[in-house]
BAMARMI-627320 format. One record per atom (N, C-alpha, C, O): residue number from 1; y, x, z. Coordinates in Angstrom, 2 decimals, decimal comma, padded with zeros to 5 digits. Atoms other than C-alpha are relative to their C-alpha. Example, Ala and Ser with C-alpha at 12.3 -4.5 7.8 and 13.67 -1.06 7.14 Angstrom:
BEGIN
[1 [-001,19 000,89 000,00]]
[1 [-004,50 012,30 007,80]]
[1 [001,20 000,90 000,00]]
[1 [001,18 001,94 000,66]]
[2 [-001,19 -000,82 -000,06]]
[2 [-001,06 013,67 007,14]]
[2 [001,09 -000,77 000,73]]
[2 [002,20 -000,26 000,90]]
END
This chain:
BEGIN
[1 [-000,55 000,55 -001,23]]
[1 [-039,03 057,98 -135,30]]
[1 [-000,56 000,73 001,23]]
[1 [000,11 000,82 002,26]]
[2 [000,61 -000,69 -001,12]]
[2 [-041,42 059,92 -133,07]]
[2 [000,79 001,28 000,35]]
[2 [000,98 001,60 001,52]]
[3 [-000,77 -001,22 -000,26]]
[3 [-039,43 063,13 -133,50]]
[3 [001,33 -000,31 000,66]]
[3 [001,77 000,40 001,57]]
[4 [-001,28 000,38 -000,60]]
[4 [-036,17 061,38 -132,71]]
[4 [-000,19 -000,43 001,45]]
[4 [000,62 -000,10 002,31]]
[5 [000,30 000,43 -001,37]]
[5 [-037,71 059,78 -129,63]]
[5 [-000,26 001,19 000,90]]
[5 [000,26 001,26 002,02]]
[6 [000,29 -001,20 -000,79]]
[6 [-039,06 063,12 -128,42]]
[6 [001,26 000,82 000,23]]
[6 [001,46 001,37 001,32]]
[7 [-001,25 -000,75 -000,13]]
[7 [-035,70 064,78 -129,07]]
[7 [000,91 -000,64 001,05]]
[7 [001,48 000,06 001,89]]
[8 [-000,83 000,69 -000,98]]
[8 [-033,82 062,13 -127,07]]
[8 [-000,55 000,14 001,41]]
[8 [000,21 000,34 002,36]]
[9 [000,62 -000,21 -001,31]]
[9 [-036,31 062,38 -124,21]]
[9 [000,28 001,41 000,50]]
[9 [000,59 001,62 001,67]]
[10 [-000,22 -001,39 -000,38]]
[10 [-035,94 066,16 -124,23]]
[10 [001,45 000,23 000,42]]
[10 [001,72 000,99 001,35]]
[11 [-001,41 -000,15 -000,37]]
[11 [-032,14 065,90 -124,12]]
[11 [000,23 -000,54 001,41]]
[11 [000,85 000,13 002,23]]
[12 [-000,20 000,61 -001,32]]
[12 [-032,20 063,54 -121,13]]
[12 [-000,66 000,84 001,10]]
[12 [-000,04 001,12 002,13]]
[13 [000,73 -000,78 -001,01]]
[13 [-034,83 065,55 -119,24]]
[13 [000,66 001,36 000,21]]
[13 [000,76 001,82 001,35]]
[14 [-000,63 -001,31 -000,14]]
[14 [-033,09 068,86 -119,96]]
[14 [001,34 -000,10 000,74]]
[14 [001,67 000,78 001,54]]
[15 [-001,25 000,20 -000,74]]
[15 [-029,73 067,51 -118,75]]
[15 [-000,29 -000,15 001,49]]
[15 [000,40 000,43 002,33]]
[16 [000,38 000,17 -001,41]]
[16 [-031,43 066,41 -115,52]]
[16 [-000,49 001,31 000,60]]
[16 [-000,17 001,63 001,74]]
[17 [000,51 -001,29 -000,50]]
[17 [-033,21 069,77 -115,18]]
[17 [001,13 000,99 000,22]]
[17 [001,15 001,70 001,22]]
[18 [-001,15 -000,90 -000,16]]
[18 [-029,98 071,71 -115,73]]
[18 [000,82 -000,41 001,22]]
[18 [001,26 000,44 001,99]]
[19 [-000,77 000,48 -001,16]]
[19 [-028,19 069,52 -113,17]]
[19 [-000,70 000,37 001,31]]
[19 [-000,06 000,83 002,25]]
[20 [000,74 -000,32 -001,22]]
[20 [-030,95 069,99 -110,59]]
[20 [000,01 001,50 000,28]]
[20 [000,24 001,93 001,41]]
[21 [000,02 -001,46 -000,18]]
[21 [-031,19 073,74 -111,16]]
[21 [001,38 000,52 000,38]]
[21 [001,49 001,44 001,19]]
[22 [-001,37 -000,43 -000,33]]
[22 [-027,40 074,12 -111,03]]
[22 [000,34 -000,38 001,43]]
[22 [000,98 000,40 002,14]]
[23 [-000,25 000,43 -001,38]]
[23 [-027,22 072,14 -107,79]]
[23 [-000,69 000,96 000,98]]
[23 [-000,08 001,38 001,97]]
[24 [000,73 -000,94 -000,86]]
[24 [-029,89 074,38 -106,22]]
[24 [000,71 001,36 000,01]]
[24 [000,87 001,97 001,06]]
[25 [-000,66 -001,30 000,10]]
[25 [-028,11 077,50 -107,48]]
[25 [001,31 000,01 000,78]]
[25 [001,53 000,91 001,60]]
[26 [-001,31 -000,03 -000,66]]
[26 [-024,63 076,56 -106,27]]
[26 [-000,12 -000,24 001,50]]
[26 [000,62 000,37 002,28]]
[27 [000,15 000,22 -001,44]]
[27 [-025,81 075,22 -102,92]]
[27 [-000,56 001,22 000,71]]
[27 [-000,14 001,54 001,82]]
[28 [000,57 -001,18 -000,63]]
[28 [-027,88 078,31 -102,20]]
[28 [001,01 001,13 000,04]]
[28 [001,06 001,88 001,02]]
[29 [-001,06 -001,02 -000,02]]
[29 [-025,02 080,60 -103,19]]
[29 [001,04 -000,32 001,07]]
[29 [001,55 000,57 001,74]]
[30 [-000,95 000,42 -001,04]]
[30 [-022,71 078,58 -100,94]]
[30 [-000,58 000,30 001,39]]
[30 [000,15 000,76 002,28]]
[31 [000,66 -000,31 -001,27]]
[31 [-025,23 078,93 -098,09]]
[31 [000,08 001,50 000,27]]
[31 [000,29 001,92 001,41]]
[32 [-000,11 -001,45 -000,16]]
[32 [-025,20 082,69 -098,69]]
[32 [001,39 000,42 000,42]]
[32 [001,55 001,31 001,26]]
[33 [-001,38 -000,32 -000,40]]
[33 [-021,41 082,80 -098,46]]
[33 [000,26 -000,36 001,45]]
[33 [000,92 000,38 002,18]]
[34 [-000,18 000,41 -001,40]]
[34 [-021,48 080,86 -095,20]]
[34 [-000,76 000,92 000,95]]
[34 [-000,26 001,26 002,02]]
[35 [000,77 -000,92 -000,83]]
[35 [-024,21 083,10 -093,81]]
[35 [000,66 001,35 000,11]]
[35 [000,64 001,98 001,17]]
[36 [-000,70 -001,28 -000,01]]
[36 [-022,27 086,18 -094,79]]
[36 [001,23 -000,08 000,91]]
[36 [001,53 000,86 001,65]]
[37 [-001,17 000,19 -000,87]]
[37 [-019,16 084,80 -093,08]]
[37 [-000,43 -000,04 001,46]]
[37 [000,24 000,53 002,33]]
[38 [000,48 000,08 -001,38]]
[38 [-021,19 083,99 -089,95]]
[38 [-000,40 001,38 000,50]]
[38 [-000,13 001,72 001,65]]
[39 [000,39 -001,35 -000,41]]
[39 [-022,63 087,51 -089,88]]
[39 [001,23 000,87 000,24]]
[39 [001,24 001,70 001,15]]
[40 [-001,24 -000,77 -000,18]]
[40 [-019,12 088,96 -090,28]]
[40 [000,69 -000,34 001,31]]
[40 [001,37 000,50 001,90]]
[41 [-000,63 000,43 -001,25]]
[41 [-017,98 086,94 -087,28]]
[41 [-000,86 000,32 001,22]]
[41 [-000,49 -000,02 002,35]]
[42 [000,82 -000,44 -001,13]]
[42 [-020,79 088,35 -085,14]]
[42 [-001,19 -000,88 000,32]]
[42 [-001,88 -000,63 001,31]]
[43 [001,15 000,86 -000,26]]
[43 [-023,39 085,59 -085,36]]
[43 [-001,29 000,72 -000,37]]
[43 [-001,41 001,25 -001,47]]
[44 [001,25 -000,69 000,32]]
[44 [-026,90 087,03 -085,14]]
[44 [-000,86 -000,78 -001,00]]
[44 [-001,80 -000,22 -001,55]]
[45 [000,78 000,80 000,92]]
[45 [-028,24 084,17 -087,31]]
[45 [000,53 000,05 -001,44]]
[45 [000,03 -000,68 -002,30]]
[46 [-000,56 -000,10 001,34]]
[46 [-026,18 085,16 -090,36]]
[46 [-000,99 000,58 -000,98]]
[46 [-001,81 001,43 -000,62]]
[47 [000,86 -000,52 001,06]]
[47 [-027,96 085,82 -093,63]]
[47 [000,70 001,15 -000,68]]
[47 [001,93 001,20 -000,74]]
[48 [-000,64 -001,02 000,81]]
[48 [-027,40 088,90 -095,63]]
[48 [000,27 -000,62 -001,37]]
[48 [-000,46 -001,50 -001,81]]
[49 [-000,35 000,57 001,29]]
[49 [-025,74 088,17 -098,94]]
[49 [-001,08 000,29 -001,03]]
[49 [-001,33 -000,54 -001,91]]
[50 [001,06 -000,34 000,95]]
[50 [-028,51 089,96 -100,83]]
[50 [-001,17 -000,97 000,11]]
[50 [-001,74 -001,36 -000,90]]
[51 [001,08 000,97 -000,18]]
[51 [-031,13 087,64 -099,32]]
[51 [000,36 -001,34 -000,61]]
[51 [-000,46 -001,94 -001,32]]
[52 [-000,43 001,30 000,52]]
[52 [-029,15 084,53 -100,19]]
[52 [000,11 000,02 -001,52]]
[52 [-000,28 -000,95 -002,18]]
[53 [-000,15 -000,10 001,45]]
[53 [-028,37 085,71 -103,72]]
[53 [-001,36 000,01 -000,68]]
[53 [-001,57 -000,68 -001,68]]
[54 [001,36 -000,05 000,56]]
[54 [-032,01 086,55 -104,43]]
[54 [-000,69 -001,35 000,13]]
[54 [-001,36 -001,79 -000,80]]
[55 [000,58 001,32 -000,20]]
[55 [-033,11 083,23 -102,96]]
[55 [000,57 -001,00 -001,00]]
[55 [-000,16 -001,82 -001,55]]
[56 [-000,64 000,91 000,95]]
[56 [-030,60 081,38 -105,14]]
[56 [-000,57 000,17 -001,40]]
[56 [-000,89 -000,81 -002,07]]
[57 [000,52 -000,26 001,34]]
[57 [-031,82 083,05 -108,31]]
[57 [-001,46 -000,41 -000,13]]
[57 [-001,87 -000,98 -001,14]]
[58 [001,42 000,37 000,04]]
[58 [-035,50 082,54 -107,46]]
[58 [-000,16 -001,52 000,01]]
[58 [-000,97 -002,06 -000,75]]
[59 [000,12 001,46 -000,08]]
[59 [-035,04 078,88 -106,52]]
[59 [000,39 -000,66 -001,31]]
[59 [-000,30 -001,57 -001,78]]
[60 [-000,43 000,62 001,25]]
[60 [-033,12 078,03 -109,67]]
[60 [-000,96 000,31 -001,14]]
[60 [-001,14 -000,52 -002,03]]
[61 [000,97 -000,34 001,04]]
[61 [-035,66 079,87 -111,85]]
[61 [-001,29 -000,80 000,17]]
[61 [-001,99 -001,03 -000,82]]
[62 [001,19 000,81 -000,23]]
[62 [-038,46 077,83 -110,25]]
[62 [000,24 -001,48 -000,23]]
[62 [-000,66 -002,20 -000,67]]
[63 [-000,32 001,42 000,15]]
[63 [-036,70 074,46 -110,35]]
[63 [-000,01 -000,41 -001,47]]
[63 [-000,52 -001,47 -001,82]]
[64 [-000,12 000,38 001,41]]
[64 [-036,02 074,50 -114,09]]
[64 [-001,34 -000,32 -000,65]]
[64 [-001,47 -001,41 -001,22]]
[65 [001,26 000,36 000,67]]
[65 [-039,62 074,69 -115,37]]
[65 [-000,69 -001,20 000,64]]
[65 [-001,32 -001,99 -000,06]]
[66 [000,64 001,14 -000,66]]
[66 [-040,85 072,22 -112,76]]
[66 [000,62 -001,32 -000,43]]
[66 [-000,10 -002,27 -000,75]]
[67 [-000,66 001,24 000,39]]
[67 [-038,25 069,59 -113,59]]
[67 [-000,23 -000,30 -001,48]]
[67 [-000,42 -001,46 -001,85]]
[68 [000,27 000,22 001,42]]
[68 [-038,72 070,10 -117,34]]
[68 [-001,41 -000,55 -000,20]]
[68 [-001,59 -001,55 -000,90]]
[69 [001,38 000,41 000,20]]
[69 [-042,48 069,78 -117,14]]
[69 [-000,25 -001,41 000,56]]
[69 [-000,80 -002,26 -000,12]]
[70 [000,22 001,31 -000,62]]
[70 [-042,54 066,84 -114,72]]
[70 [000,77 -001,09 -000,75]]
[70 [000,23 -002,17 -000,99]]
[71 [-000,80 000,99 000,71]]
[71 [-039,73 065,03 -116,54]]
[71 [-000,58 -000,37 -001,35]]
[71 [-000,63 -001,55 -001,70]]
[72 [000,58 000,30 001,31]]
[72 [-041,33 065,34 -119,96]]
[72 [-001,33 -000,72 000,14]]
[72 [-001,65 -001,59 -000,67]]
[73 [001,28 000,71 -000,22]]
[73 [-044,70 064,26 -118,58]]
[73 [000,26 -001,45 000,42]]
[73 [-000,45 -002,35 -000,03]]
[74 [-000,35 001,37 -000,39]]
[74 [-043,10 061,20 -116,93]]
[74 [000,48 -000,78 -001,23]]
[74 [000,22 -001,98 -001,35]]
[75 [-000,48 000,64 001,22]]
[75 [-041,43 060,47 -120,28]]
[75 [-001,12 -000,26 -001,00]]
[75 [-000,89 -000,84 -002,06]]
[76 [001,16 000,25 000,86]]
[76 [-044,92 060,40 -121,80]]
[76 [-000,24 001,04 -001,07]]
[76 [-001,01 000,80 -002,00]]
[77 [000,17 -001,05 001,00]]
[77 [-044,70 063,63 -123,75]]
[77 [-001,02 001,03 000,44]]
[77 [-001,16 001,33 001,62]]
[78 [000,96 -001,08 -000,22]]
[78 [-047,38 066,26 -124,06]]
[78 [000,36 001,12 -000,95]]
[78 [001,32 001,01 -001,71]]
[79 [-000,30 -001,12 000,89]]
[79 [-047,47 069,56 -125,86]]
[79 [001,27 000,72 000,40]]
[79 [002,20 000,84 -000,40]]
[80 [-001,21 -000,60 -000,55]]
[80 [-044,94 071,33 -123,68]]
[80 [-000,04 001,52 000,05]]
[80 [000,73 002,14 000,79]]
[81 [000,13 -001,46 -000,03]]
[81 [-046,00 074,91 -124,38]]
[81 [001,23 000,73 -000,49]]
[81 [001,43 001,90 -000,14]]
[82 [-001,22 -000,63 000,51]]
[82 [-042,72 075,62 -126,16]]
[82 [001,21 -000,43 000,82]]
[82 [002,07 000,40 001,14]]
[83 [-001,18 000,55 -000,66]]
[83 [-040,25 073,37 -124,33]]
[83 [000,26 000,68 001,34]]
[83 [001,38 001,12 001,60]]
[84 [-000,20 -000,54 -001,36]]
[84 [-040,79 074,68 -120,79]]
[84 [000,39 001,48 -000,02]]
[84 [001,36 001,84 000,65]]
[85 [-000,45 -001,40 000,01]]
[85 [-040,64 078,43 -121,56]]
[85 [001,37 000,20 -000,64]]
[85 [002,16 001,02 -000,16]]
[86 [-001,31 -000,14 000,64]]
[86 [-037,67 078,03 -123,91]]
[86 [001,11 -000,48 000,93]]
[86 [002,14 000,18 001,06]]
[87 [-001,00 000,52 -000,94]]
[87 [-035,77 075,89 -121,40]]
[87 [000,21 000,92 001,18]]
[87 [001,34 001,14 001,62]]
[88 [-000,11 -000,90 -001,14]]
[88 [-036,54 078,26 -118,55]]
[88 [000,71 001,30 -000,39]]
[88 [001,58 001,77 000,33]]
[89 [-000,65 -001,24 000,46]]
[89 [-035,56 081,35 -120,54]]
[89 [001,48 -000,25 -000,30]]
[89 [002,32 000,59 000,01]]
[90 [-001,40 000,34 000,27]]
[90 [-032,37 079,62 -121,71]]
[90 [000,80 -000,15 001,27]]
[90 [001,95 000,29 001,35]]
[91 [-000,69 000,18 -001,28]]
[91 [-031,49 078,65 -118,16]]
[91 [000,25 001,34 000,68]]
[91 [001,35 001,60 001,17]]
[92 [-000,15 -001,32 -000,63]]
[92 [-032,09 082,16 -116,83]]
[92 [001,09 000,80 -000,72]]
[92 [001,88 001,48 -000,07]]
[93 [-001,04 -000,70 000,76]]
[93 [-029,91 083,58 -119,64]]
[93 [001,39 -000,56 000,32]]
[93 [002,36 000,19 000,45]]
[94 [-001,29 000,62 -000,32]]
[94 [-027,13 081,07 -118,88]]
[94 [000,47 000,40 001,40]]
[94 [001,65 000,67 001,61]]
[95 [-000,36 -000,41 -001,36]]
[95 [-027,23 081,92 -115,18]]
[95 [000,40 001,48 000,01]]
[95 [001,39 001,85 000,63]]
[96 [-000,29 -001,42 000,06]]
[96 [-027,31 085,64 -115,92]]
[96 [001,40 000,22 -000,59]]
[96 [002,15 001,08 -000,13]]
[97 [-001,29 -000,14 000,68]]
[97 [-024,29 085,22 -118,20]]
[97 [001,17 -000,49 000,87]]
[97 [002,27 000,07 000,79]]
[98 [-001,12 000,60 -000,69]]
[98 [-022,22 083,10 -115,81]]
[98 [-000,02 000,05 001,51]]
[98 [000,86 -000,53 002,15]]
[99 [000,10 000,02 -001,46]]
[99 [-023,33 083,80 -112,25]]
[99 [001,21 000,63 000,67]]
[99 [001,55 000,25 001,79]]
[100 [-001,17 -000,63 -000,59]]
[100 [-020,31 086,02 -111,62]]
[100 [001,17 -000,99 000,11]]
[100 [002,04 -000,83 000,97]]
[101 [-001,09 000,98 -000,04]]
[101 [-018,04 083,05 -112,33]]
[101 [-000,14 -000,97 001,16]]
[101 [000,85 -001,52 001,64]]
[102 [000,22 000,97 -001,09]]
[102 [-019,63 080,89 -109,61]]
[102 [-000,40 000,66 001,30]]
[102 [-000,55 -000,01 002,32]]
[103 [000,53 -000,73 -001,14]]
[103 [-020,74 083,58 -107,20]]
[103 [000,91 -000,07 001,23]]
[103 [000,42 -000,20 002,35]]
[104 [-000,94 -000,08 -001,13]]
[104 [-017,61 083,69 -105,04]]
[104 [000,81 -001,27 000,24]]
[104 [001,66 -001,30 001,13]]
[105 [-000,79 001,23 -000,13]]
[105 [-016,27 080,16 -105,45]]
[105 [-000,93 -001,18 000,23]]
[105 [-001,59 -001,63 -000,72]]
[106 [000,85 001,18 -000,25]]
[106 [-018,11 077,28 -103,78]]
[106 [000,45 -001,18 -000,88]]
[106 [001,64 -001,45 -001,01]]
[107 [-000,29 001,16 000,84]]
[107 [-018,33 074,27 -106,08]]
[107 [000,31 000,32 -001,45]]
[107 [000,56 -000,59 -002,24]]
[108 [-000,29 -000,37 001,39]]
[108 [-017,75 076,23 -109,28]]
[108 [-001,19 -000,36 -000,90]]
[108 [-002,32 -000,46 -000,43]]
[109 [001,03 000,39 000,97]]
[109 [-019,69 075,30 -112,41]]
[109 [-000,12 001,09 -001,04]]
[109 [000,87 001,70 -001,45]]
[110 [000,23 -000,94 001,09]]
[110 [-021,28 077,57 -114,98]]
[110 [000,78 -000,48 -001,23]]
[110 [001,10 -001,66 -001,33]]
[111 [-000,75 000,40 001,20]]
[111 [-019,44 077,59 -118,34]]
[111 [-000,70 -001,14 -000,75]]
[111 [-001,92 -001,11 -000,96]]
[112 [000,56 001,18 000,66]]
[112 [-019,91 074,26 -120,14]]
[112 [-000,72 000,35 -001,29]]
[112 [-001,75 -000,24 -001,62]]
[113 [000,66 -000,33 001,26]]
[113 [-020,75 075,92 -123,44]]
[113 [-001,38 000,60 000,22]]
[113 [-002,28 000,38 -000,60]]
[114 [001,33 -000,53 -000,32]]
[114 [-023,65 077,79 -121,82]]
[114 [-000,97 -001,13 000,36]]
[114 [-002,12 -001,12 -000,07]]
[115 [000,85 001,12 -000,39]]
[115 [-025,00 074,59 -120,28]]
[115 [-000,36 -000,85 -001,22]]
[115 [-001,51 -001,28 -001,35]]
[116 [000,27 000,79 001,21]]
[116 [-024,66 072,71 -123,59]]
[116 [-000,98 000,74 -000,92]]
[116 [-001,82 000,11 -001,55]]
[117 [000,92 -000,78 000,83]]
[117 [-026,44 075,54 -125,40]]
[117 [-001,42 -000,07 000,54]]
[117 [-002,37 -000,18 -000,24]]
[118 [001,34 000,13 -000,60]]
[118 [-029,36 075,41 -122,95]]
[118 [-000,60 -001,35 -000,34]]
[118 [-001,77 -001,43 -000,71]]
[119 [000,50 001,35 000,30]]
[119 [-029,68 071,65 -123,47]]
[119 [-000,37 -000,10 -001,49]]
[119 [-001,44 -000,61 -001,82]]
[120 [000,24 000,10 001,44]]
[120 [-029,43 071,93 -127,27]]
[120 [-001,24 000,78 -000,43]]
[120 [-002,09 000,26 -001,16]]
[121 [001,14 -000,83 000,40]]
[121 [-031,92 074,78 -127,66]]
[121 [-001,30 -000,55 000,56]]
[121 [-002,32 -000,56 -000,13]]
[122 [001,21 000,55 -000,61]]
[122 [-034,41 073,24 -125,25]]
[122 [-000,41 -001,29 -000,70]]
[122 [-001,60 -001,50 -000,96]]
[123 [000,32 001,24 000,70]]
[123 [-034,18 069,85 -126,95]]
[123 [-000,55 000,29 -001,40]]
[123 [-001,51 -000,36 -001,82]]
[124 [000,52 -000,35 001,31]]
[124 [-034,67 071,44 -130,37]]
[124 [-001,39 000,63 000,09]]
[124 [-002,21 000,46 -000,81]]
[125 [001,33 -000,58 -000,19]]
[125 [-037,65 073,37 -129,01]]
[125 [-001,06 -001,08 000,16]]
[125 [-002,24 -000,84 -000,10]]
[126 [000,98 001,09 -000,15]]
[126 [-039,28 070,02 -128,27]]
[126 [-000,52 -000,47 -001,34]]
[126 [-001,55 -001,15 -001,40]]
[127 [000,43 000,42 001,33]]
[127 [-039,55 069,48 -132,02]]
[127 [-001,01 000,96 -000,62]]
[127 [-001,61 000,65 -001,65]]
[128 [000,98 -000,96 000,50]]
[128 [-041,75 072,54 -132,52]]
[128 [-001,39 -000,62 000,18]]
[128 [-001,76 -000,99 001,30]]
[129 [001,31 000,65 -000,12]]
[129 [-045,21 071,16 -133,30]]
[129 [-000,99 000,84 000,82]]
[129 [-001,14 002,04 000,62]]
[130 [001,07 -000,63 -000,78]]
[130 [-047,94 071,96 -130,79]]
[130 [-001,14 -000,99 000,05]]
[130 [-000,96 -002,18 -000,21]]
[131 [001,13 000,90 -000,16]]
[131 [-051,37 070,54 -130,24]]
[131 [000,16 -000,67 001,35]]
[131 [000,19 -000,01 002,38]]
[132 [-000,28 000,76 -001,23]]
[132 [-050,83 067,79 -127,67]]
[132 [-001,07 000,16 001,05]]
[132 [-000,77 000,11 002,24]]
[133 [001,07 -000,10 -000,98]]
[133 [-054,20 068,23 -126,03]]
[133 [000,02 001,28 000,79]]
[133 [-000,52 001,34 001,90]]
[134 [-000,02 -001,29 -000,68]]
[134 [-053,53 071,86 -125,11]]
[134 [001,36 000,32 000,60]]
[134 [001,56 001,43 001,08]]
[135 [-001,36 -000,32 -000,42]]
[135 [-049,88 071,56 -124,11]]
[135 [000,30 -000,37 001,43]]
[135 [001,47 -000,59 001,76]]
[136 [-000,24 000,43 -001,39]]
[136 [-050,29 070,67 -120,46]]
[136 [000,77 000,99 000,74]]
[136 [001,06 000,79 001,92]]
END
């Protein structure tokens, strides 16, 4: 029952982490598009698209491990040495694979199969045994 409980917690936390990271990614990309439009119209406060794109990728890469770690700790789980890196790497791969699909369209969503794969692999990684005392 402990493995099933940990798996269910990991699924819920990973869904929340993916949602938070996706929100940060899409909002920052949208901000970049607006800044680029403002710069094109002559506003001196416009952002360059390269700055906004880099900021979007960095923010989303930082949000995922933080939400995974904090969420699993709130859920009472320890031994996160596998879950956090696997979830973060999966998220970065999903973004890398689908960022072109959401880059130019505000409100677009990464492909559902990529998001489901990140959740599934991260949740399964929670079942990998680790020593709980060293998994902080």
